[in-house]
N, CA, C and O atoms as a GROMACS GRO file, in nm:
protein
  372
    1MET      N    1  -1.948   6.414   1.515
    1MET     CA    2  -2.011   6.400   1.385
    1MET      C    3  -2.162   6.400   1.401
    1MET      O    4  -2.217   6.361   1.504
    2LYS      N    5  -2.226   6.445   1.298
    2LYS     CA    6  -2.372   6.451   1.296
    2LYS      C    7  -2.427   6.329   1.221
    2LYS      O    8  -2.370   6.287   1.120
    3ILE      N    9  -2.535   6.272   1.271
    3ILE     CA   10  -2.604   6.162   1.203
    3ILE      C   11  -2.710   6.221   1.113
    3ILE      O   12  -2.795   6.298   1.159
    4VAL      N   13  -2.706   6.186   0.985
    4VAL     CA   14  -2.804   6.235   0.887
    4VAL      C   15  -2.875   6.113   0.827
    4VAL      O   16  -2.812   6.026   0.768
    5TRP      N   17  -3.005   6.109   0.843
    5TRP     CA   18  -3.086   5.998   0.791
    5TRP      C   19  -3.139   6.035   0.653
    5TRP      O   20  -3.196   6.143   0.635
    6THR      N   21  -3.121   5.946   0.556
    6THR     CA   22  -3.183   5.967   0.425
    6THR      C   23  -3.330   5.930   0.437
    6THR      O   24  -3.371   5.861   0.530
    7SER      N   25  -3.410   5.977   0.343
    7SER     CA   26  -3.552   5.943   0.345
    7SER      C   27  -3.571   5.792   0.329
    7SER      O   28  -3.665   5.735   0.384
    8GLU      N   29  -3.483   5.729   0.254
    8GLU     CA   30  -3.492   5.584   0.235
    8GLU      C   31  -3.466   5.510   0.367
    8GLU      O   32  -3.534   5.412   0.398
    9ALA      N   33  -3.368   5.556   0.443
    9ALA     CA   34  -3.338   5.493   0.572
    9ALA      C   35  -3.452   5.514   0.671
    9ALA      O   36  -3.488   5.422   0.746
   10LEU      N   37  -3.510   5.633   0.672
   10LEU     CA   38  -3.625   5.659   0.760
   10LEU      C   39  -3.743   5.572   0.722
   10LEU      O   40  -3.816   5.523   0.809
   11SER      N   41  -3.763   5.552   0.593
   11SER     CA   42  -3.870   5.465   0.545
   11SER      C   43  -3.845   5.320   0.588
   11SER      O   44  -3.937   5.250   0.630
   12ASP      N   45  -3.720   5.277   0.578
   12ASP     CA   46  -3.684   5.141   0.624
   12ASP      C   47  -3.714   5.125   0.772
   12ASP      O   48  -3.774   5.026   0.814
   13LEU      N   49  -3.673   5.223   0.853
   13LEU     CA   50  -3.695   5.216   0.997
   13LEU      C   51  -3.845   5.213   1.028
   13LEU      O   52  -3.889   5.136   1.113
   14GLU      N   53  -3.921   5.296   0.960
   14GLU     CA   54  -4.065   5.298   0.981
   14GLU      C   55  -4.128   5.163   0.947
   14GLU      O   56  -4.214   5.115   1.021
   15SER      N   57  -4.086   5.103   0.838
   15SER     CA   58  -4.140   4.972   0.797
   15SER      C   59  -4.108   4.865   0.901
   15SER      O   60  -4.192   4.781   0.932
   16ILE      N   61  -3.988   4.870   0.955
   16ILE     CA   62  -3.949   4.774   1.059
   16ILE      C   63  -4.036   4.792   1.183
   16ILE      O   64  -4.087   4.694   1.238
   17ILE      N   65  -4.054   4.915   1.225
   17ILE     CA   66  -4.134   4.943   1.345
   17ILE      C   67  -4.280   4.899   1.324
   17ILE      O   68  -4.339   4.837   1.412
   18VAL      N   69  -4.336   4.931   1.209
   18VAL     CA   70  -4.474   4.893   1.180
   18VAL      C   71  -4.490   4.741   1.180
   18VAL      O   72  -4.587   4.688   1.234
   19TYR      N   73  -4.394   4.671   1.120
   19TYR     CA   74  -4.400   4.525   1.118
   19TYR      C   75  -4.406   4.470   1.261
   19TYR      O   76  -4.492   4.388   1.292
   20TYR      N   77  -4.314   4.514   1.347
   20TYR     CA   78  -4.312   4.464   1.484
   20TYR      C   79  -4.434   4.508   1.564
   20TYR      O   80  -4.483   4.434   1.649
   21LEU      N   81  -4.482   4.627   1.538
   21LEU     CA   82  -4.601   4.677   1.605
   21LEU      C   83  -4.721   4.589   1.572
   21LEU      O   84  -4.798   4.551   1.660
   22GLU      N   85  -4.736   4.556   1.444
   22GLU     CA   86  -4.851   4.476   1.399
   22GLU      C   87  -4.840   4.328   1.437
   22GLU      O   88  -4.940   4.262   1.462
   23ASN      N   89  -4.716   4.276   1.441
   23ASN     CA   90  -4.699   4.131   1.459
   23ASN      C   91  -4.656   4.089   1.598
   23ASN      O   92  -4.675   3.973   1.636
   24VAL      N   93  -4.599   4.180   1.675
   24VAL     CA   94  -4.550   4.142   1.807
   24VAL      C   95  -4.608   4.229   1.918
   24VAL      O   96  -4.650   4.179   2.022
   25GLY      N   97  -4.610   4.360   1.895
   25GLY     CA   98  -4.668   4.448   1.996
   25GLY      C   99  -4.588   4.576   2.013
   25GLY      O  100  -4.476   4.591   1.964
   26PHE      N  101  -4.651   4.669   2.084
   26PHE     CA  102  -4.598   4.803   2.102
   26PHE      C  103  -4.462   4.803   2.172
   26PHE      O  104  -4.367   4.866   2.124
   27GLU      N  105  -4.452   4.734   2.285
   27GLU     CA  106  -4.328   4.736   2.363
   27GLU      C  107  -4.210   4.682   2.284
   27GLU      O  108  -4.100   4.736   2.290
   28THR      N  109  -4.233   4.575   2.210
   28THR     CA  110  -4.125   4.518   2.129
   28THR      C  111  -4.086   4.613   2.017
   28THR      O  112  -3.968   4.630   1.989
   29ALA      N  113  -4.184   4.674   1.952
   29ALA     CA  114  -4.155   4.769   1.844
   29ALA      C  115  -4.072   4.885   1.895
   29ALA      O  116  -3.977   4.928   1.828
   30VAL      N  117  -4.106   4.938   2.012
   30VAL     CA  118  -4.030   5.049   2.071
   30VAL      C  119  -3.888   5.003   2.106
   30VAL      O  120  -3.792   5.076   2.082
   31ALA      N  121  -3.875   4.885   2.163
   31ALA     CA  122  -3.743   4.833   2.201
   31ALA      C  123  -3.654   4.814   2.078
   31ALA      O  124  -3.535   4.843   2.083
   32ILE      N  125  -3.712   4.767   1.970
   32ILE     CA  126  -3.635   4.746   1.847
   32ILE      C  127  -3.594   4.881   1.788
   32ILE      O  128  -3.480   4.898   1.745
   33GLU      N  129  -3.686   4.975   1.786
   33GLU     CA  130  -3.652   5.109   1.737
   33GLU      C  131  -3.538   5.169   1.820
   33GLU      O  132  -3.442   5.223   1.765
   34ASN      N  133  -3.548   5.159   1.950
   34ASN     CA  134  -3.446   5.214   2.038
   34ASN      C  135  -3.310   5.150   2.015
   34ASN      O  136  -3.208   5.218   2.015
   35ARG      N  137  -3.308   5.019   1.995
   35ARG     CA  138  -3.181   4.949   1.974
   35ARG      C  139  -3.117   4.991   1.842
   35ARG      O  140  -2.997   5.015   1.836
   36ILE      N  141  -3.197   5.000   1.736
   36ILE     CA  142  -3.144   5.040   1.605
   36ILE      C  143  -3.091   5.183   1.611
   36ILE      O  144  -2.979   5.210   1.567
   37VAL      N  145  -3.170   5.273   1.665
   37VAL     CA  146  -3.130   5.414   1.673
   37VAL      C  147  -3.006   5.430   1.761
   37VAL      O  148  -2.915   5.506   1.727
   38ALA      N  149  -3.000   5.360   1.873
   38ALA     CA  150  -2.885   5.369   1.963
   38ALA      C  151  -2.757   5.321   1.894
   38ALA      O  152  -2.652   5.382   1.909
   39GLN      N  153  -2.767   5.214   1.819
   39GLN     CA  154  -2.650   5.162   1.749
   39GLN      C  155  -2.600   5.264   1.646
   39GLN      O  156  -2.480   5.286   1.633
   40ILE      N  157  -2.692   5.324   1.575
   40ILE     CA  158  -2.654   5.424   1.474
   40ILE      C  159  -2.600   5.550   1.541
   40ILE      O  160  -2.500   5.608   1.496
   41GLU      N  161  -2.663   5.594   1.648
   41GLU     CA  162  -2.615   5.713   1.720
   41GLU      C  163  -2.475   5.690   1.777
   41GLU      O  164  -2.398   5.785   1.790
   42SER      N  165  -2.442   5.567   1.812
   42SER     CA  166  -2.310   5.538   1.867
   42SER      C  167  -2.198   5.558   1.765
   42SER      O  168  -2.081   5.562   1.801
   43LEU      N  169  -2.234   5.571   1.639
   43LEU     CA  170  -2.134   5.591   1.534
   43LEU      C  171  -2.078   5.733   1.534
   43LEU      O  172  -1.979   5.759   1.466
   44ARG      N  173  -2.138   5.824   1.608
   44ARG     CA  174  -2.090   5.962   1.614
   44ARG      C  175  -1.943   5.969   1.655
   44ARG      O  176  -1.866   6.047   1.599
   45GLU      N  177  -1.906   5.889   1.751
   45GLU     CA  178  -1.772   5.895   1.809
   45GLU      C  179  -1.664   5.839   1.717
   45GLU      O  180  -1.558   5.900   1.701
   46PHE      N  181  -1.689   5.724   1.658
   46PHE     CA  182  -1.585   5.657   1.579
   46PHE      C  183  -1.650   5.569   1.472
   46PHE      O  184  -1.651   5.447   1.484
   47PRO      N  185  -1.704   5.631   1.367
   47PRO     CA  186  -1.776   5.555   1.265
   47PRO      C  187  -1.688   5.460   1.184
   47PRO      O  188  -1.738   5.366   1.122
   48GLU      N  189  -1.558   5.483   1.184
   48GLU     CA  190  -1.469   5.398   1.107
   48GLU      C  191  -1.453   5.259   1.169
   48GLU      O  192  -1.389   5.172   1.110
   49ARG      N  193  -1.509   5.238   1.288
   49ARG     CA  194  -1.494   5.109   1.356
   49ARG      C  195  -1.576   4.998   1.288
   49ARG      O  196  -1.550   4.880   1.310
   50ILE      N  197  -1.673   5.036   1.208
   50ILE     CA  198  -1.756   4.934   1.142
   50ILE      C  199  -1.695   4.897   1.007
   50ILE      O  200  -1.620   4.975   0.948
   51ARG      N  201  -1.728   4.778   0.960
   51ARG     CA  202  -1.664   4.725   0.841
   51ARG      C  203  -1.704   4.799   0.714
   51ARG      O  204  -1.815   4.852   0.703
   52GLU      N  205  -1.612   4.801   0.619
   52GLU     CA  206  -1.641   4.858   0.488
   52GLU      C  207  -1.734   4.762   0.414
   52GLU      O  208  -1.721   4.640   0.426
   53SER      N  209  -1.826   4.817   0.340
   53SER     CA  210  -1.923   4.736   0.267
   53SER      C  211  -1.864   4.687   0.136
   53SER      O  212  -1.799   4.762   0.063
   54GLU      N  213  -1.889   4.562   0.108
   54GLU     CA  214  -1.855   4.506  -0.023
   54GLU      C  215  -1.973   4.517  -0.118
   54GLU      O  216  -1.960   4.488  -0.237
   55ARG      N  217  -2.088   4.558  -0.066
   55ARG     CA  218  -2.210   4.565  -0.147
   55ARG      C  219  -2.238   4.704  -0.201
   55ARG      O  220  -2.294   4.718  -0.310
   56ILE      N  221  -2.200   4.807  -0.125
   56ILE     CA  222  -2.225   4.945  -0.167
   56ILE      C  223  -2.092   5.019  -0.160
   56ILE      O  224  -2.027   5.023  -0.055
   57SER      N  225  -2.052   5.077  -0.272
   57SER     CA  226  -1.923   5.147  -0.272
   57SER      C  227  -1.927   5.269  -0.182
   57SER      O  228  -2.029   5.337  -0.172
   58ASP      N  229  -1.816   5.295  -0.116
   58ASP     CA  230  -1.799   5.409  -0.025
   58ASP      C  231  -1.896   5.405   0.094
   58ASP      O  232  -1.931   5.509   0.150
   59ALA      N  233  -1.937   5.286   0.132
   59ALA     CA  234  -2.029   5.273   0.246
   59ALA      C  235  -1.970   5.176   0.347
   59ALA      O  236  -1.876   5.102   0.318
   60ARG      N  237  -2.028   5.178   0.464
   60ARG     CA  238  -1.991   5.085   0.571
   60ARG      C  239  -2.118   5.016   0.621
   60ARG      O  240  -2.229   5.063   0.599
   61GLU      N  241  -2.098   4.903   0.689
   61GLU     CA  242  -2.212   4.823   0.737
   61GLU      C  243  -2.206   4.811   0.888
   61GLU      O  244  -2.109   4.759   0.944
   62ALA      N  245  -2.310   4.858   0.954
   62ALA     CA  246  -2.322   4.846   1.099
   62ALA      C  247  -2.422   4.736   1.130
   62ALA      O  248  -2.541   4.750   1.105
   63VAL      N  249  -2.372   4.626   1.185
   63VAL     CA  250  -2.459   4.518   1.226
   63VAL      C  251  -2.527   4.561   1.355
   63VAL      O  252  -2.462   4.607   1.449
   64ILE      N  253  -2.659   4.545   1.360
   64ILE     CA  254  -2.734   4.582   1.481
   64ILE      C  255  -2.731   4.461   1.575
   64ILE      O  256  -2.788   4.357   1.543
   65PRO      N  257  -2.665   4.473   1.691
   65PRO     CA  258  -2.651   4.359   1.782
   65PRO      C  259  -2.786   4.300   1.825
   65PRO      O  260  -2.880   4.372   1.859
   66LYS      N  261  -2.791   4.168   1.824
   66LYS     CA  262  -2.906   4.091   1.870
   66LYS      C  263  -3.032   4.112   1.786
   66LYS      O  264  -3.141   4.073   1.827
   67LEU      N  265  -3.016   4.173   1.669
   67LEU     CA  266  -3.128   4.190   1.576
   67LEU      C  267  -3.081   4.153   1.436
   67LEU      O  268  -2.962   4.163   1.405
   68PRO      N  269  -3.174   4.110   1.350
   68PRO     CA  270  -3.134   4.067   1.216
   68PRO      C  271  -3.131   4.183   1.116
   68PRO      O  272  -3.188   4.174   1.007
   69PHE      N  273  -3.063   4.292   1.152
   69PHE     CA  274  -3.060   4.408   1.065
   69PHE      C  275  -2.918   4.461   1.048
   69PHE      O  276  -2.834   4.449   1.137
   70ILE      N  277  -2.893   4.519   0.931
   70ILE     CA  278  -2.768   4.587   0.901
   70ILE      C  279  -2.803   4.728   0.856
   70ILE      O  280  -2.892   4.747   0.774
   71ALA      N  281  -2.732   4.826   0.910
   71ALA     CA  282  -2.748   4.964   0.866
   71ALA      C  283  -2.632   4.997   0.773
   71ALA      O  284  -2.515   4.980   0.810
   72PHE      N  285  -2.664   5.043   0.655
   72PHE     CA  286  -2.562   5.087   0.560
   72PHE      C  287  -2.545   5.237   0.580
   72PHE      O  288  -2.641   5.313   0.573
   73VAL      N  289  -2.421   5.278   0.604
   73VAL     CA  290  -2.393   5.419   0.629
   73VAL      C  291  -2.276   5.465   0.543
   73VAL      O  292  -2.192   5.385   0.500
   74ARG      N  293  -2.272   5.592   0.519
   74ARG     CA  294  -2.160   5.654   0.448
   74ARG      C  295  -2.098   5.756   0.543
   74ARG      O  296  -2.167   5.843   0.596
   75VAL      N  297  -1.968   5.744   0.563
   75VAL     CA  298  -1.897   5.836   0.651
   75VAL      C  299  -1.843   5.951   0.565
   75VAL      O  300  -1.759   5.932   0.478
   76LEU      N  301  -1.893   6.070   0.593
   76LEU     CA  302  -1.851   6.190   0.522
   76LEU      C  303  -1.760   6.271   0.614
   76LEU      O  304  -1.731   6.228   0.726
   77GLU      N  305  -1.715   6.384   0.568
   77GLU     CA  306  -1.620   6.464   0.647
   77GLU      C  307  -1.676   6.503   0.784
   77GLU      O  308  -1.606   6.490   0.885
   78ALA      N  309  -1.799   6.551   0.788
   78ALA     CA  310  -1.858   6.596   0.914
   78ALA      C  311  -1.983   6.520   0.954
   78ALA      O  312  -2.040   6.545   1.060
   79ASP      N  313  -2.028   6.428   0.869
   79ASP     CA  314  -2.154   6.357   0.891
   79ASP      C  315  -2.138   6.207   0.875
   79ASP      O  316  -2.048   6.159   0.807
   80VAL      N  317  -2.230   6.136   0.939
   80VAL     CA  318  -2.252   5.994   0.910
   80VAL      C  319  -2.389   5.987   0.847
   80VAL      O  320  -2.490   6.018   0.912
   81GLN      N  321  -2.395   5.947   0.722
   81GLN     CA  322  -2.520   5.944   0.648
   81GLN      C  323  -2.574   5.802   0.650
   81GLN      O  324  -2.510   5.709   0.602
   82VAL      N  325  -2.694   5.786   0.706
   82VAL     CA  326  -2.759   5.655   0.713
   82VAL      C  327  -2.832   5.635   0.580
   82VAL      O  328  -2.922   5.711   0.545
   83LEU      N  329  -2.792   5.530   0.506
   83LEU     CA  330  -2.846   5.507   0.373
   83LEU      C  331  -2.966   5.413   0.374
   83LEU      O  332  -3.070   5.443   0.314
   84ASN      N  333  -2.953   5.300   0.443
   84ASN     CA  334  -3.058   5.199   0.447
   84ASN      C  335  -3.046   5.118   0.574
   84ASN      O  336  -2.940   5.113   0.636
   85ILE      N  337  -3.156   5.055   0.613
   85ILE     CA  338  -3.156   4.954   0.718
   85ILE      C  339  -3.222   4.832   0.657
   85ILE      O  340  -3.337   4.837   0.614
   86VAL      N  341  -3.149   4.721   0.654
   86VAL     CA  342  -3.192   4.604   0.578
   86VAL      C  343  -3.192   4.480   0.667
   86VAL      O  344  -3.102   4.461   0.749
   87HIS      N  345  -3.294   4.397   0.650
   87HIS     CA  346  -3.299   4.268   0.719
   87HIS      C  347  -3.192   4.178   0.659
   87HIS      O  348  -3.171   4.178   0.538
   88THR      N  349  -3.123   4.102   0.744
   88THR     CA  350  -3.012   4.021   0.697
   88THR      C  351  -3.054   3.909   0.601
   88THR      O  352  -2.970   3.859   0.526
   89SER      N  353  -3.180   3.871   0.602
   89SER     CA  354  -3.224   3.765   0.509
   89SER      C  355  -3.252   3.818   0.369
   89SER      O  356  -3.270   3.742   0.275
   90ARG      N  357  -3.254   3.950   0.357
   90ARG     CA  358  -3.282   4.012   0.228
   90ARG      C  359  -3.156   4.021   0.144
   90ARG      O  360  -3.049   4.056   0.194
   91LYS      N  361  -3.167   3.989   0.017
   91LYS     CA  362  -3.054   4.006  -0.073
   91LYS      C  363  -3.049   4.155  -0.109
   91LYS      O  364  -3.142   4.209  -0.168
   92PHE      N  365  -2.939   4.218  -0.072
   92PHE     CA  366  -2.929   4.362  -0.088
   92PHE      C  367  -2.788   4.398  -0.128
   92PHE      O  368  -2.696   4.340  -0.073
   93PRO      N  369  -2.765   4.488  -0.217
   93PRO     CA  370  -2.859   4.536  -0.318
   93PRO      C  371  -2.879   4.435  -0.426
   93PRO      O  372  -2.954   4.458  -0.520
   0.00000   0.00000   0.00000
C-alpha cells in the first residue's frame, strides 16, 4: 500500500517539528519526526492492525509509541491516507 499524506497532516507534522526544534533542539526534533514517520510508514504492510476511530468516521488511530501523538488515517483500497497528527492532550475533533 502507498502512504498518502494530506496537506493537513503535513502541516501538523511541520508544526510538531518546529515546536520541538524551537523548544528542545535539532536532534530531538529530527528524532521525533523520524519516529512519527516510521510509525506511519509501518502501516504499509497491515494498516488494519490499528484501532478504528470513534472520533472520525471511516478512520483509524495509530498511537505513536513513546510520544504523545495519534495519527488519524483512512485505509483505502490501495492507499493509507494520513489525515491528521494530533497531540493526545488536544480535544479532537
